[in-house]
C-alpha positions as CSV (number, residue, x, y, z in Angstrom):
1,M,63.2,106.0,83.6
2,S,67.0,106.0,83.1
3,P,68.3,103.6,79.8
4,R,69.8,100.4,80.6
5,P,73.1,100.9,80.4
6,V,72.9,103.9,82.3
7,F,70.8,102.3,85.5
8,I,73.5,99.1,85.5
9,A,76.8,102.2,85.1
10,S,74.4,102.9,88.7
11,L,74.8,99.8,90.2
12,L,78.2,99.9,89.4
13,L,78.9,102.4,90.9
14,S,76.3,101.9,94.0
15,G,78.1,98.6,93.8
16,A,82.2,100.7,94.6
17,A,80.8,102.9,96.7
18,A,79.4,100.2,99.5
19,L,83.0,98.1,98.8
20,W,85.5,101.9,99.2
21,V,83.1,101.7,102.7
22,A,83.1,98.9,103.8
23,W,86.8,98.7,103.6
24,A,86.7,102.4,105.7
25,I,85.4,100.3,108.2
26,G,87.9,97.3,107.7
27,T,90.8,99.5,108.1
28,L,88.9,101.8,111.8
29,F,88.5,98.1,112.3
30,G,91.9,96.4,111.9
31,L,93.1,99.7,113.8
32,P,94.2,98.4,116.7
33,Q,95.9,95.4,115.8
34,F,97.6,98.1,113.5
35,V,99.1,100.5,116.2
36,R,100.8,97.4,118.1
37,I,102.3,96.2,115.0
38,Y,104.1,99.6,115.1
39,M,104.9,99.9,119.2
40,N,106.1,96.3,117.7
41,D,108.4,97.9,115.3
42,H,109.9,100.7,117.4
43,Q,110.8,98.3,120.7
44,G,108.1,100.9,122.2
45,D,109.6,104.0,121.4
46,G,107.4,105.1,118.5
47,H,104.8,107.8,118.8
48,P,100.9,105.4,118.0
49,A,99.3,108.8,117.2
50,V,100.3,109.1,113.9
51,V,99.8,106.0,112.9
52,I,95.7,106.0,114.3
53,V,95.8,109.5,112.6
54,S,97.4,108.1,109.2
55,Y,95.2,104.9,108.5
56,V,91.9,106.7,110.4
57,L,92.1,109.8,107.5
58,L,92.4,107.4,104.6
59,A,89.8,105.5,106.5
60,A,88.0,108.6,105.5
61,L,89.3,109.5,103.0
62,T,88.9,106.1,101.1
63,A,84.7,106.7,102.7
64,V,84.0,110.2,101.1
65,I,85.5,109.5,98.0
66,G,82.7,106.3,98.4
67,L,80.3,108.8,98.8
68,V,81.2,111.4,96.6
69,F,80.7,107.7,93.9
70,L,76.8,107.1,96.1
71,L,75.9,110.8,95.1
72,L,77.6,110.7,91.4
73,A,75.2,107.4,90.6
74,V,72.1,109.2,92.2
75,L,72.7,111.6,89.6
76,D,73.7,109.7,86.8
77,A,71.0,108.0,87.0
78,R,69.1,111.1,87.3
79,G,70.4,111.8,83.7
80,A,73.0,115.1,85.1
81,R,75.4,114.8,82.3
82,V,78.1,117.0,85.0
83,A,77.3,114.0,87.5
84,R,78.6,111.8,84.1
85,V,81.8,114.0,83.6
86,F,82.1,113.5,87.3
87,T,82.0,110.4,86.9
88,W,84.5,110.5,83.6
89,I,87.4,112.6,85.5
90,L,87.0,110.4,89.3
91,A,86.9,106.7,87.8
92,V,90.0,106.6,85.7
93,P,92.3,107.8,89.5
94,A,89.8,104.6,90.8
95,V,90.9,102.6,88.6
96,L,94.4,102.9,88.9
97,V,93.9,103.1,92.9
98,A,91.8,99.2,93.0
99,L,94.4,98.3,90.1
100,W,97.7,98.9,93.0
101,S,95.3,97.2,95.1
102,L,94.7,94.3,94.1
103,L,98.4,94.0,92.5
104,S,100.1,95.5,96.0
105,G,97.6,94.8,98.7
106,G,98.1,95.6,102.7
107,S,100.9,94.3,104.2
108,A,102.7,90.9,105.7
109,D,102.2,91.7,109.3
110,T,97.9,91.9,108.4
111,P,97.1,89.0,106.1
112,W,93.2,89.9,106.6
113,W,93.6,93.1,106.1
114,G,96.5,92.3,103.1
115,M,93.4,90.1,101.5
116,L,90.5,92.4,102.4
117,T,92.1,95.1,100.2
118,R,93.4,93.5,96.9
119,A,89.3,91.7,97.7
120,I,88.4,94.9,97.3
121,G,90.7,96.0,94.6
122,G,89.4,92.8,92.3
123,L,85.5,93.7,92.8
124,T,85.8,98.1,92.3
125,L,88.7,97.6,89.7
126,P,85.8,95.5,86.6
127,M,83.1,97.6,88.7
128,V,84.1,100.8,88.1
129,A,86.0,100.0,84.6
130,A,82.9,98.5,83.3
131,A,80.8,101.3,84.5
132,M,82.7,103.9,82.0
133,V,82.1,101.1,79.4
134,L,78.9,101.3,80.0
135,L,78.3,104.8,79.9
136,C,79.9,105.3,76.5
137,L,77.3,103.1,75.5
138,P,75.0,104.9,72.6
139,G,72.3,104.4,74.6
140,A,73.3,106.3,77.6
141,R,74.4,109.6,75.5
142,A,71.6,109.6,74.2
143,H,70.0,109.8,77.6
144,F,72.7,112.9,79.1
145,R,71.5,115.0,75.7
146,K,70.2,118.5,76.7
147,R,66.8,118.0,76.7
148,P,64.0,120.7,75.8
């Protein structure tokens, strides 16, 4: 059984991963609306494939990042030292992206998607930051020490 700080950090990372996957699903859900907005902005002369590919790649990347964080949460709970290092390496950009999406998320043309983006950023920012702090506590450090 992992110590309480590691367990809570794993739960927080798993929650952030679930929120990122939910955002990816919301992005795919809004794809027809994004294409329509793009075509209206370009008076029907644009290439909707650019919008479709861009948003699908963004959603896929976000879902993969969510799954990677879920894997890291499981490995952190089991005491894998390498996972703790990778969690720290990936958590710093995750906090920055969450802050950016909280401050600038979405567009005026799709207010629901902007609210979703800001909400996910506002929720994941403290979750990932708290997980980073919890993984540095003395009880957590003892969990990741080399065992005989």
